[in-house]
C-alpha positions in Angstrom: 31.9 -20.8 -31.0 35.2 -21.2 -32.8 35.4 -23.0 -36.1 38.1 -25.6 -35.8 40.2 -27.1 -38.6 42.6 -30.0 -38.2 45.4 -30.1 -40.8 48.4 -32.3 -41.4 51.3 -30.7 -43.1 52.1 -32.2 -46.5 55.1 -30.0 -47.3 58.5 -29.6 -45.7 60.2 -26.2 -44.8 57.1 -24.1 -45.5 56.2 -21.2 -43.2 53.3 -21.8 -40.9 51.4 -18.7 -41.8 51.8 -19.3 -45.6 50.7 -23.0 -45.2 47.6 -22.0 -43.3 46.6 -19.5 -46.0 47.2 -22.1 -48.7 45.0 -24.7 -46.9 42.3 -22.1 -45.8 42.0 -19.6 -48.6 39.3 -17.7 -46.7 42.1 -16.4 -44.4 44.4 -13.6 -45.5 48.1 -13.7 -44.5 47.7 -11.0 -41.9 44.6 -12.7 -40.5 46.5 -16.0 -40.2 49.4 -14.2 -38.5 47.0 -12.6 -36.0 45.5 -16.0 -35.2 48.9 -17.4 -34.6 50.0 -14.5 -32.4 46.7 -14.8 -30.4 47.3 -18.5 -29.8 44.5 -19.8 -32.0 46.8 -22.0 -34.1 48.9 -24.8 -32.6 51.4 -27.1 -34.1 51.7 -30.5 -32.5 49.8 -29.2 -29.5 52.1 -26.2 -28.9 51.9 -22.5 -29.5 54.0 -21.4 -32.5 55.3 -18.3 -34.4 54.2 -17.3 -37.9 57.7 -18.0 -39.3 57.8 -21.6 -38.0 59.0 -24.0 -40.7 56.8 -27.0 -40.9 57.8 -30.6 -41.4 55.8 -33.2 -43.2 53.3 -34.8 -40.8 53.1 -31.9 -38.4 49.6 -31.7 -36.9 47.9 -28.2 -37.0 44.9 -27.1 -35.0 43.4 -23.9 -36.4 40.6 -22.4 -34.3 38.9 -19.4 -36.0 36.8 -17.3 -33.7 33.6 -15.8 -34.9 34.0 -12.5 -36.8 33.4 -9.6 -34.4 30.8 -6.9 -35.3 31.9 -4.6 -38.1 30.2 -1.4 -37.0 30.9 0.4 -33.7 28.2 2.6 -32.3 28.7 5.4 -29.8 27.1 4.7 -26.4 26.5 6.9 -23.4 28.7 5.0 -21.0 30.3 7.2 -18.2 34.0 7.8 -18.4 36.3 8.7 -15.5 39.0 10.7 -17.3 42.2 11.2 -15.2 44.2 13.1 -17.8 43.8 14.3 -21.3 45.8 16.2 -23.9 45.8 16.4 -27.8 47.4 12.9 -28.1 45.9 10.7 -25.4 43.7 10.3 -22.4 44.1 8.3 -19.3 40.9 6.7 -17.8 40.1 5.0 -14.6 38.3 1.9 -15.9 35.6 0.4 -13.6 35.3 -3.4 -13.1 32.7 -5.1 -15.4 33.5 -3.0 -18.5 34.9 -4.8 -21.5 37.6 -2.8 -23.4 36.4 -3.4 -27.0 33.7 -5.3 -28.8 34.2 -9.0 -29.4 32.1 -12.1 -29.8 29.8 -12.2 -26.8 30.3 -8.5 -26.1 29.1 -6.6 -29.1 28.5 -3.4 -27.2 28.6 -1.4 -24.0 32.4 -1.4 -24.0 35.0 1.2 -23.3 35.4 1.7 -27.1 31.7 2.5 -27.4 32.0 5.0 -24.6 35.1 6.6 -26.2 33.3 7.1 -29.5 30.5 8.9 -27.8 33.0 11.4 -26.3 35.5 11.5 -29.1 33.7 10.6 -32.5 36.9 11.2 -34.5 38.5 8.1 -33.0 36.4 6.0 -35.5 38.8 7.3 -38.2 42.0 6.1 -36.7 43.8 2.8 -37.1 42.0 -0.5 -36.3 38.3 0.2 -36.9 37.3 -2.2 -34.1 39.8 -1.0 -31.5 40.2 2.7 -32.2 42.7 4.3 -29.8 43.4 1.0 -27.9 47.1 0.4 -27.2 46.7 -2.1 -24.3 43.9 -3.9 -22.5 42.6 -4.6 -19.0 40.4 -7.7 -18.4 36.7 -7.0 -18.1 36.8 -7.5 -14.3 40.1 -5.7 -13.7 39.8 -2.1 -12.7 42.2 0.8 -12.8 44.3 3.1 -14.9 44.3 2.7 -18.7 45.8 4.6 -21.6 44.0 5.5 -24.9 45.4 7.2 -28.0 43.5 10.0 -29.7 45.2 10.0 -33.0 47.1 7.5 -35.2 50.5 9.0 -34.6 50.1 8.8 -30.9 48.7 5.3 -31.1 51.7 4.1 -33.1 54.1 5.7 -30.6 52.4 4.3 -27.5 52.0 0.9 -29.1 55.8 0.8 -29.7 56.4 1.7 -26.0 54.3 -1.3 -24.9 56.0 -3.5 -27.5 59.5 -2.6 -26.2 58.4 -2.9 -22.5 59.3 0.7 -21.7 55.9 1.3 -20.1 55.7 0.9 -16.3 52.7 -1.1 -15.1 51.8 -2.0 -11.5 48.8 -3.8 -10.1 47.5 -4.4 -6.6 46.6 -8.1 -6.2 45.3 -10.3 -3.4 46.2 -14.0 -3.5 45.3 -17.0 -1.3 48.2 -18.1 1.0 51.3 -16.5 2.4 53.6 -15.9 -0.6 57.4 -16.1 0.1 59.9 -14.7 -0.5 58.5 -11.2 -0.1 60.1 -10.1 -3.4 60.4 -12.3 -6.5 60.3 -12.8 -10.2 58.1 -15.4 -12.1 59.5 -16.3 -15.5 57.4 -18.9 -17.4 56.2 -19.0 -21.0 52.5 -18.5 -21.5 50.3 -19.8 -24.3 46.8 -21.3 -25.0 46.0 -24.2 -22.7 46.0 -27.2 -25.0 43.2 -28.8 -22.9 41.0 -25.7 -23.0 41.6 -23.1 -25.7 39.6 -20.5 -23.9 42.2 -20.5 -21.1 45.9 -19.5 -21.0 48.5 -21.6 -19.2 52.2 -22.0 -18.6 53.2 -24.1 -21.5 56.3 -25.3 -23.3 56.7 -23.3 -26.5 54.6 -20.4 -25.2 55.5 -16.8 -25.4 58.1 -15.4 -23.0 56.5 -13.9 -19.9 58.1 -12.2 -16.8 56.3 -10.9 -13.7 57.8 -9.2 -10.7 56.1 -9.0 -7.4 56.5 -7.5 -3.9 54.6 -8.3 -0.8 52.8 -5.3 0.7 51.4 -7.1 3.7 49.9 -10.4 4.9 46.2 -10.2 5.7 44.9 -13.3 7.5 45.5 -16.3 5.3 46.1 -14.0 2.2 48.9 -11.9 0.7 48.4 -8.4 -0.6 50.9 -7.7 -3.4 52.1 -5.1 -5.8 52.8 -6.9 -9.1 54.7 -5.5 -12.0 54.4 -7.4 -15.3 57.4 -6.9 -17.6 55.6 -8.4 -20.6 52.0 -8.2 -21.6 50.7 -11.7 -22.2 47.0 -12.4 -22.0 45.9 -13.0 -18.3 49.6 -13.0 -17.4 49.4 -12.0 -13.7 46.5 -14.4 -13.1 48.2 -17.4 -14.9 51.6 -16.8 -13.3 50.3 -16.5 -9.7 48.1 -19.5 -10.1 51.1 -21.5 -11.6 53.2 -21.0 -8.4 50.3 -22.0 -6.1 49.0 -18.5 -5.1 45.8 -17.9 -7.0 44.2 -14.5 -7.3 41.2 -14.2 -5.0 37.9 -13.9 -6.8 39.3 -15.1 -10.1 36.7 -17.6 -11.4 39.0 -19.0 -14.1 42.5 -19.4 -12.6 42.0 -18.5 -9.0 39.8 -19.1 -6.0 36.2 -18.0 -5.4 35.7 -15.6 -2.5 32.7 -14.8 -0.3 34.0 -11.3 -0.1 34.1 -10.5 -3.8 32.1 -10.9 -7.0 35.2 -10.3 -9.2 38.9 -10.9 -9.2 41.0 -8.8 -6.8 43.2 -7.2 -9.5 43.6 -3.4 -9.8 45.8 -1.5 -12.2 47.2 1.1 -9.7 50.0 2.7 -11.7 50.9 3.4 -15.3 54.0 5.3 -16.6 55.0 6.1 -20.1 56.6 8.8 -22.3 54.3 11.5 -23.8 54.4 11.2 -27.6 54.6 14.9 -28.1 57.6 15.7 -25.8 59.1 12.4 -24.7 58.6 13.4 -21.1 58.1 10.4 -18.8 54.9 10.7 -16.7 53.0 8.4 -14.3 49.4 8.1 -13.3 47.9 6.4 -10.2 44.5 5.0 -9.3 43.6 4.2 -5.7 42.1 0.9 -4.6 38.4 0.9 -5.3 35.8 0.6 -2.6 34.9 -3.1 -3.2 38.5 -4.2 -2.9 39.1 -2.0 0.1 36.0 -3.6 1.7 37.3 -7.1 0.9 40.6 -6.4 2.7 38.6 -5.2 5.8 36.4 -8.3 5.7 39.3 -10.8 5.7 41.5 -8.9 8.3 
C-alpha cells in the first residue's frame, strides 16, 4: 500500500521536485522526479512536472509506493524469441506475464526469465529493469523489444522517447466505432479519484492514439490501434473515454463471457537497429484465445 503524504507549500517560486525533497528528506531528487513522472505526486489535484513552480498554499499529495525487491533472481520461464542479435532480442510475450518485478509481483516476470537466458543483463543499466525499454501490460500479449547491452538500451530508449518506434495493436471494443479512421488526442494522468487508475485529466501528459477499423463483428468493432505516445494504459483509457471500452478489460472496459483477459495484442513493432540504423519490423499473429473470442461473437 502506498504511503501518502499531504503537504501545503510554504514557499513561492520553488521547483516541485526540490520542495518535495526538502519536505521528505528520505527521497532523493531523482526519486522525487520519478514519482512525479509516474503520476504519484499531484498539485492541487492535478498531475504536474518536476519543474513546476509552486505558489504558497498549493496542496501536494505525495503517494510513495512500496520499495520493490532489490534482488532479481533468474527463473526458468519459457521465452518465445522471434529475433536476436548482439544488441537486442524481440520476444512474443504471452498474456499473464508481468514485464518486471514490482510490489505485488516480486517474481515470475519477463525480467526473471531474461536473466535465466542472458545472465549478463543483470549488469546493465537499471538493476530492477535490465534491458527493458518499453512495457506491455500483464494481460496484453504480443511483440516486445529487449536490449542486451547498455549502449543498445540507451539507443532504443531514445527511439521510444522521440516516438520514432512504430507500434500497432489489435483491439476489440464494445459498440460500432465510427468514423472508421480516427485520432484520439486527450491528456492522460492519474485518476484523482483512484490513484491506481489512469484517466483523461486536465493537466495530464499529452497522449495521441490513431485507430483504423478492421471490421465490425456483431455488436463489436475489431481495430488496429497505433499509439503515437506511450502513456500508461493509453489505449485502454482513450477508447474507454470515447465510449468504446476494450472487451475483457476489468479496469476500464467491459467484462466478457468470451475472454478472461483484455482483448489487446501488440501485433507489430518497428524500430531502427542500433548497430546499423536499418529500420526493421516484426509481427505477431493474433493468439488462439483472441481468435476464438472473435469466432464466438460472430
